[in-house]
C-alpha positions, 0 to 999 in steps of 0.5 A: 499500499503506497500512503500520499498525503495530498495537497489539501491535507497537507494544508489541512494539517498546518491549519489543525497545527496553526489553530492548537499553536494559539494556545500551545505550540508544544501540543500543536507539534505533538498532535501533527506528529501523532497524526503523521505517524498513525498515517504511516501505520496504515501501510502496514494496517490498511484497515485501521479505519472505521468504515462509513458511508457518505452520499452513498460513497464507502469511506474509511475514517480514521480517528486520531486524538478525537479527529476523524480523517477520511481515507481512501 
């Protein structure tokens, strides 16, 4: 399995980081690190996500620190 973080996802990660950094630079960096580490684990465990349906389309959702991320 090849893992690719799309440009829009990278931009959203940056926005998440900036939002958390308003309160804590430490937790902003920690959160982004944890998100990226869990994404890397998808390579070995591609079925980690919870399957859900959105607009009739089946998608996998990966939860990291109570934030849901759609993966495909």
